[in-house]
C-alpha positions as CSV (number, residue, x, y, z in Angstrom):
1,X,3.7,8.5,56.3
2,X,5.5,8.9,53.1
3,X,5.5,5.1,52.4
4,X,1.7,5.0,53.0
5,X,1.1,7.9,50.5
6,X,3.3,6.1,47.9
7,X,1.4,2.9,48.4
8,X,-2.0,4.7,48.1
9,X,-0.9,6.4,44.9
10,X,0.3,3.1,43.5
11,X,-3.1,1.5,44.2
12,X,-4.8,4.4,42.4
13,X,-2.6,4.1,39.4
14,X,-3.1,0.4,39.3
15,X,-6.9,0.8,39.4
16,X,-6.8,3.4,36.6
17,X,-4.7,1.1,34.4
18,X,-7.0,-1.8,35.1
19,X,-10.0,0.4,34.3
20,X,-8.5,1.5,31.0
21,X,-7.6,-2.1,30.2
22,X,-11.0,-3.4,30.9
23,X,-12.9,-0.6,29.0
24,X,-10.7,-1.1,26.0
25,X,-12.4,-4.5,25.6
26,X,-15.8,-3.3,26.6
27,X,-16.2,-1.6,23.3
28,X,-15.0,-4.5,21.2
29,X,-18.1,-6.6,20.7
30,X,-20.2,-8.6,18.2
31,X,-23.3,-6.4,17.8
32,X,-25.1,-8.6,15.3
33,X,-25.0,-12.1,13.9
34,X,-22.4,-14.8,14.5
35,X,-18.9,-13.6,14.9
36,X,-17.4,-17.0,15.6
37,X,-18.5,-19.1,12.7
38,X,-20.9,-17.4,10.3
39,X,-21.8,-13.9,9.3
40,X,-21.7,-11.1,11.7
41,X,-21.0,-7.4,12.6
42,X,-18.2,-6.6,15.0
43,X,-17.1,-3.2,16.4
44,X,-13.6,-2.7,17.6
45,X,-12.2,-0.6,20.4
46,X,-10.1,1.3,17.9
47,X,-13.2,2.6,16.2
48,X,-13.1,0.1,13.3
49,X,-16.1,-2.0,12.2
50,X,-16.3,-5.3,10.3
51,X,-19.3,-6.8,8.6
52,X,-18.8,-10.2,6.9
53,X,-17.8,-13.8,7.3
54,X,-16.2,-15.4,10.3
55,X,-14.4,-18.7,10.9
56,X,-13.0,-19.8,14.3
57,X,-13.5,-16.3,15.6
58,X,-11.4,-14.7,12.8
59,X,-12.2,-12.5,9.9
60,X,-12.3,-15.1,7.1
61,X,-14.2,-15.1,3.8
62,X,-15.9,-12.0,2.3
63,X,-16.2,-8.9,4.4
64,X,-16.0,-5.1,4.7
65,X,-13.8,-3.3,7.2
66,X,-14.4,0.4,7.8
67,X,-11.5,2.1,9.6
68,X,-11.9,4.8,12.2
69,X,-10.1,7.3,10.0
70,X,-12.6,6.7,7.2
71,X,-10.6,4.2,5.1
72,X,-12.4,1.1,3.9
73,X,-11.5,-2.4,2.6
74,X,-14.0,-4.6,0.8
75,X,-12.9,-8.1,-0.2
76,X,-11.5,-11.4,0.9
77,X,-10.1,-12.2,4.3
78,X,-8.2,-15.1,5.9
79,X,-7.2,-15.6,9.5
80,X,-8.0,-12.0,10.4
81,X,-6.1,-10.3,7.5
82,X,-6.8,-9.1,4.0
83,X,-6.0,-12.1,1.8
84,X,-7.1,-12.5,-1.8
85,X,-8.8,-10.0,-4.0
86,X,-10.2,-6.7,-2.6
87,X,-10.6,-3.0,-2.9
88,X,-9.0,-0.5,-0.4
89,X,-9.9,3.2,-0.4
90,X,-7.9,5.5,1.9
91,X,-9.2,8.7,3.6
92,X,-7.0,10.7,1.2
93,X,-8.8,9.2,-1.9
94,X,-6.1,6.6,-2.9
95,X,-7.8,3.6,-4.4
96,X,-6.3,0.1,-4.8
97,X,-8.0,-2.7,-6.6
98,X,-6.3,-6.1,-6.7
99,X,-4.6,-8.8,-4.7
100,X,-3.6,-8.9,-1.1
101,X,-1.5,-11.2,1.1
102,X,-1.3,-11.0,4.9
103,X,-2.8,-7.5,5.0
104,X,-0.5,-6.0,2.3
105,X,-0.9,-5.3,-1.4
106,X,0.7,-8.3,-3.0
107,X,0.2,-9.7,-6.5
108,X,-1.5,-7.9,-9.4
109,X,-3.3,-4.6,-8.8
110,X,-4.2,-1.2,-9.9
111,X,-3.6,1.9,-7.7
112,X,-5.1,5.3,-8.5
113,X,-3.8,8.2,-6.5
114,X,-5.7,11.4,-5.7
115,X,-3.2,13.6,-7.6
116,X,-4.0,11.7,-10.8
117,X,-1.1,9.3,-10.8
118,X,-1.9,5.6,-11.6
119,X,0.0,2.3,-11.4
120,X,-1.0,-1.0,-12.9
121,X,1.1,-4.1,-12.4
122,X,2.8,-6.2,-9.8
123,X,3.1,-5.6,-6.0
124,X,5.1,-7.1,-3.2
125,X,4.7,-6.3,0.5
126,X,2.8,-3.1,-0.2
127,X,5.3,-1.9,-2.8
128,X,5.3,-1.8,-6.7
129,X,7.3,-4.8,-7.7
130,X,7.8,-6.7,-11.0
131,X,6.3,-5.7,-14.3
132,X,4.2,-2.6,-14.2
133,X,3.0,0.6,-15.9
134,X,3.1,4.0,-14.2
135,X,1.1,6.9,-15.7
136,X,1.8,10.1,-13.9
137,X,-0.2,13.3,-13.7
138,X,2.5,15.4,-15.3
139,X,2.1,13.4,-18.5
140,X,5.1,11.0,-18.1
141,X,4.6,7.2,-18.6
142,X,6.9,4.4,-17.5
143,X,6.5,0.8,-18.7
144,X,8.9,-1.8,-17.3
145,X,10.4,-3.4,-14.3
146,X,10.0,-2.3,-10.7
147,X,11.6,-3.2,-7.3
148,X,10.7,-2.0,-3.8
149,X,8.4,0.7,-5.2
150,X,10.9,2.2,-7.7
151,X,11.8,1.7,-11.4
152,X,14.5,-1.0,-11.4
153,X,15.7,-3.1,-14.3
154,X,14.7,-2.6,-17.9
155,X,12.1,0.0,-18.8
156,X,10.9,2.7,-21.1
157,X,9.8,6.2,-20.0
158,X,8.0,8.5,-22.3
159,X,8.1,12.1,-21.1
160,X,5.5,14.7,-21.5
161,X,7.8,16.8,-23.7
162,X,7.9,14.0,-26.3
163,X,11.3,12.5,-25.5
164,X,11.7,8.9,-24.6
165,X,14.3,6.9,-22.7
166,X,14.7,3.1,-23.2
167,X,17.1,1.2,-21.1
168,X,18.3,0.3,-17.6
169,X,17.0,1.8,-14.3
170,X,18.1,1.7,-10.7
171,X,16.2,3.1,-7.7
172,X,13.9,5.2,-9.9
173,X,16.7,6.7,-12.0
174,X,18.1,6.2,-15.5
175,X,21.2,4.1,-14.6
176,X,23.1,1.7,-16.9
177,X,22.9,1.3,-20.7
178,X,20.1,3.4,-22.3
179,X,19.0,5.4,-25.3
180,X,17.3,8.8,-25.1
181,X,15.3,9.8,-28.2
182,X,14.5,13.5,-28.4
183,X,11.2,14.9,-29.9
184,X,13.1,15.8,-33.1
185,X,14.2,12.2,-33.6
186,X,17.8,12.6,-32.5
187,X,19.2,9.8,-30.3
188,X,21.9,9.6,-27.6
189,X,23.0,6.2,-26.4
190,X,25.5,5.2,-23.7
191,X,26.1,4.5,-20.0
192,X,23.9,6.5,-17.7
193,X,24.5,7.3,-14.1
194,X,21.9,8.5,-11.6
195,X,19.8,10.2,-14.3
196,X,22.8,12.0,-15.8
197,X,23.6,11.8,-19.5
198,X,26.7,9.7,-20.2
199,X,30.0,11.5,-20.8
200,X,30.8,8.8,-23.4
201,X,28.3,7.7,-25.8
202,X,27.1,7.7,-29.4
203,X,24.9,10.4,-30.9
204,X,22.7,9.9,-34.0
């Protein structure tokens, strides 16, 4: 009796899984146009919606994808992913205008954040990378090299209080040889470590 009950329960679970699997595709459909090779509108089971060009059944060409959470991408596509130039706006109000590769920010682009921060420059795999300029809402401004989303390499940061640091950076911090110029014109040069002023250096 126990074996039969277990078997019956297993069949019920199997039917439920099959139903969920089947219905997940029932709501993914081409509702207008040609979604194989041409121009069409397609709604996805995850709540997303795409309107644009298709090639071999994949999002390829110019198109607009509206995400279920309210985000939106408008631009170029290739083989089902954002590739080329486009604009992405997140539900939080972050706006990126620039180049994409394989669904990620990659190349040159400008990102404006909802808090007032702004970055203009190179990107790699969704992270700030290469030469770029970051202008922050607090009044600071950094111009220089970036790596993996942080200031890395040579760069100059002008602070809201009028002071300026020019030199080496590592992981977003003043690290290496650098010179700090105060608002009164006085300078301090030397070896910096993790944003800390050098113990040994020259003062002018």
